[in-house]
Structures are given as C-alpha cells and as structure tokens.
Steps between C-alpha positions, in 0.01 A plus 500: 500500500571648160374377163816304417489314833129423456565356153799300625295350785184444297581458130149372426171656600159339501149635481222316682135522410173319529465206262171651381696796356692278255265552200526878538878480534519293183275743314642834624841422651619613843355849542534771762196600705452810283515290182249249638262783590528630144444155346187438707368858476429568866306811591688807624403459867615136512812583298598778741435279803716217368785726392515702821463229767771255607426143390593183685 
C-alpha cells in the first residue's frame, strides 16, 4: 500500500493514550519519545534504553 492509498482508506488518524496523560498532553502537546525524554530530563542510561528498544 502506498501513501496515497493509505490516506484514501484512512483519511483520519487517532492517537490513543492513558487518561492520566491528559494533563501532560494539555501542557506540552503531543510529543515524540525523544521530546518527552528531553522535557522530563531522564538520565543518559534510561534515555538510551528507551530510544534503542522497541516499545509496545
């Protein structure tokens, strides 16, 4: 499936999240994992682990 077909089939996309994340989403917006790590100032070891491992 190419991009045009994907858009034609699914013109809207949705992001799901835990309801407890709503205050952070309101405050910071929808951020990438890297941006979240920067916002919350995680240590290098934890940062590297999160950015290099697949997430569910």
